[in-house]
N, C-alpha and C positions, 0 to 999 in steps of 0.2 A: 364369458370366461370366468368371471368372479363366481357366478352361480355354480358352474361345473366344479371349480376348486372347493367351494363350500360343500357340495355334495360328496366329493371324494374325502374331504377332511372328516365330515361327520360320520360317514359309513365306516371309515377306518377306526374312529374312536369307539363307535357303538359295537361293531363286530369284534374289534380288538378286545374290548372289555369283556364281552360275553364269552369269547374263546378263552381269555385269561381265567375267568371264574370256572369254566369247564375244566381246564387243566389243573386249576387249584384243587378241585374236588378229587381228581386222581392223585395229586401230590399228597394231600392230607391223609387220604385213605392208605396210600403206600407207606407213609411214615408211621401211621397208626398200627399197621400190620407187620412192620419190620422189613419191608421191601426197600432196598437201597435205591434212592433216586440219584442218578448220576448227574443230571442237569435239569434245572428248572429255568426256563428262558422266557423273558418278556420280549416278544418279537422274534424275527428270524434272521439268520446271518446276512451280512457280515457283523461280527461282534464289535460292540462299542465299549462295553465295560463289563467286568465280572469279578466275582470273588468266591473262592471255595471255602465253604464252612462245613466242617466234618467231611462227609462223603459226597456232598452235593455242590455242584458248580452253579451258583446263582448268577445269572447274567442278563444284560440288556443288549438287544441286537437291533440292527438298523431298520429292518422292514417291520413296521408296526401293525402286523395283521394277526394279533393274538399272541400265541406262545405255544410252548410244548413242554411236556414232562417226560423225560427219558428215564425209564426204569431199567434196572439191571436185569439181564436175562429174559427180555421180552422180545418176541418177534413182532415188530411193528412196521410202520411205513418206511423205516430206514433200511429194512432187510438185513440188519447187522446180526449175524449169528455167531460171530467170533467170541462175543462176550458171554455166551451161554456155557457155563462150566459146571453147573449143578451145585453152586454154593447155596447155603441156607438162606441168604438174604436176597436171592434172585427171585424174580416173578414166577418163573416156571417151577421153582422148588416148593412153592406154597400150595396148600390144599386147594381144590377147585372152588369151594365156597368162598375162600379168602380172595382168590383171583377174581371171582365174579363180583364180589363187593367192591374191589378196587376199580374194576371196569365200569360198574354201574354208578360209581361215585361222581363221575364227570357229568353225565346227564342229570343225575340227582341234584347236583349243585345248580345247574341251569334252572331246574324246576323250583328250587328254593329261592333263587333270585327272582323268578317270575312271581312267586307267592308274595315276597317282600314288596316288590314294585306294585303289584296289584293292590296290596294292603295300603300302601302309601296313596295310591290313586283313590281308593275307596274312602280313606280318611278325609281327604280334602274335597272329594266330589259328593260323598254321601251315597245314599241308595235310592233308586227309583223303583217303586213297587206298583205293578199294574193292578187296578181294581178288577176283581174277578167277574163282577156283573158287567152288563153291557152299558156301563156308565160313560157318558160323553165328556171328552176333554176339550181339545181345540176343535174349532169348526172352520173349514176352508170357505173363504168368501166366494159368493156367486155360484156355489155348487148345490146339489139337490137338498142337502140337509138344511142349509141356511134358507134356501128358498121356501122350504116347507115350514119353517118356524122353529126348528129344533135349536135348543140353546145349551151352552156348556153346563154340565151338572145334571142334565136330564138323564134318566135311566130308562132304556128301552126294555119293556117287560113283555111285549107280545108283538107279533107281526102277522096280520090277517088271522087273528084268533089263536095263533100258535104261540104258546108261552115261551119266553126267552129267559134263561137263567144266567147265561154266560156270554161273553163277547164272541167266543168262537161259534156258538149257536146262531147268533145274529148274523155273523159274517157268512156262515154256510148257507143261510137263506138268501141273503142279498146277492152274493156273487153269481149264482146261476140265473138271475132275473134282470139282465140289462134292459132298460127302457120300459119295464113294467111299473105300474103304479100299485103300491101296497098301502095298507092302513097300519100305522105304527101306534101301539098303545104305549104311552110314556108316563112315567112317574116324575112329576116336577114338584119337589117339596112335599106338601101334604095332599096334593091333588093328583088325579089321574086324567090325562087328556088323550085324545086320538087325533092323529094328523095324517093326511094323505101325502105320500112321498113318491115321486116319480124317480126311479132309480136311474142313475147315469150309466154310461157305457165307456169302457176303456180297454185298450189292447192288452193282451196277456201273452207275451212272447214265450213264456216258460211252459205253456201248456199247448200242445199241438191239437188237442181235442177241443178244449174251450178257449178259443183264441180271443174271445171278447168276454169280459166279465163285468158284473155290476158293481157300482160303488155309490156312496152318497156324500163323501167328503167330510168324514169325522175321524177324530183320533181318540184312542183309548185314554181314559182318565188315569193319570199317574200320580201317586202319592210320594212326595220326596221327604226323606228324613236324614238327619245327620247321624254319623256313626262314631262311637268311641273307639279306643285303641283295640280292645278285644274283638269288637264287632267287625272292625276293619280287617283284622288278621283273618277272622273267619271268612269274610268276604273274599280275601285274597286266595284262600284255598278253594272257595266256590268258583271264582273266575278261572283259576288254573284247571280245576277238574272239568268244567264245561268246555273250555277251549281244547283241552287234551282229547276229550271225546270227539269234538269236531274235527280235529286234525286226524285222528284215527279213522273217522268215517271217510274223510277225503282220501287218505292213503288207500283205504279199502276200495274206494270207487276207482282210483287210478289202476290198481292191480286188476280189478274185475273188468276194466275197460269202459266203465260207465262215465268216467271223467277223462278228458284229454290231458296229455302231458303238457299241452300248451297253457294249461291253467297254472302251472308252476312258475313262480317268479325267481329270478336269479339275482346275482350281484347288482346288475344295472337297475332292476326294479326296486330292490331293497334300498339302493342309494337314493333313488327318486322318492320313495315313500318315506325314508328317514328324513330327507330334507323337507318334504311336505308336512309331516307331523311336527317337526321342529318349529316350523313357521306357524302351525295351528295354535300351539301353546305348550307350556311346560307339562301340564297334566296329560295332555294327549300324547306328548312325546314319551312320557314315562310309561303310559299304557302300551304304546307301540313297542318299546324296548322289552317290556315284559312278554309281549306276544312273540317277539323274535327269540328271546331266551328260551321260551317254551318250545318253539319250533326247533331250535338248535338241539335242545336236549332230546326231544322226541325223535328227530331224524337220525341222531346218532345211535338210537336203539334199534334201528332197522337192521335185520340180519344180512348186512352187506359186508363182505370182506373189506378190511381197512377201518371200517367204522367200529365203534364199541359193540354194537349189536352183532356184528360179524364175529368178533372175538368171543362174545358171550355164547353165540350159537355153537362155535367150535368146542368151547368148554362143556356145553350141555351134551354134545355128542360124545365127547371123551368121558363124561360122567356116566353116560348110559352104557357105553361099551367097556368102561373101566380100563381104558388104555389110551395113552397120549398119541396123537398123530405125530409122525416123524417131522422133525424141524424143517427139512427141505420141502415137505408137502405143505406146511404152513406158509413158507415163503412163496411157493407157487400160487397158493390161494390168495395171498396178499397181493401179489403182482397182478393176478387176474382181476381182483377187486379194484385195484388202482386204475386199470385200463377201463373198466366199466364205469367207474366214478368220473374219470376224465371225459368219457364219451357222453355221460349224462350232463356234465357241466357244459360241454360244447352245445348240446341240444338246447339247454335252458338259456344259455347266452344268446343263441340264435333267436329263440322265442322272445327274449327281452328286447333285442334290437328291432325285430319286426313289430312288436307291440308298441314300442316307443315311436317308431317311424310312422305308424298309422295314427297314433294319438296326436302327433304333431302335424298331421294332415298332409 
């Protein structure tokens, strides 16, 4: 019971904070462009405390699952169209580029949070850079490389007279040759030696054609270096860019049917992973939060009604046809989007429960 309560607490804190920063992005962009923000809330009703400053009601509400930014004159998930009067401070009254900027500001804030957290992670962890050549790092005990006499620091420069320049070239030769014996030419310090190595065999469940592949039990040589502040920030951008690309590839695979929707994790799996990473250590936890923030920002950019990406898609269509969709049509689109989103959430929750049940045996 204590473990469950801990999981619930930490997932509320983490997701609540990330949603808060997401809505803060919308809030700051709205204020900057002259759009009236009617309410900026931390949490969801019922209301605990609030204070109106200027045109905005700032409040704290009981359910701590993030927050929301209610802008004047916007058709959002509240489906409130009574407040749309065509006033100059309303969302709908602003030019399309301004509205796009305000909508994009939420996901952008999540990406900024990811960059900052990855920069913090990199500053304390440093950078690990792989040696480009086939240089040997750690060696697994009792496996073919150790049995053949290969040592850490050795550089494999040829296999059966075929020159080797990179780790990938070496791997591409070894993997198709399980149980075969090859002659490896190795540079060790100032000398060059040749060693016969009988390649091991292991299962490869990811490849239906080559179900068994060769291995010799070595790891790539890694060079570690500490990073200063500017290098850490640069690394924060690199981590964010790489993970953004990976997320995009995953989404593309889901749409194309190459990846099953079962691969998606929902609130239950996020709660479990949050608790697992928190126990692993502070830096691992920071890296995981950065990853979640990036996912939240990216997922909100998908062209699904209700999400920011859905609003952006509608604005793009309006910009092309140079005509606004009727307000009632936008409400219907939002309602359809809400139903689709709820349906997806139910499927993901079911996947979470099944995955958790099987993992517990």
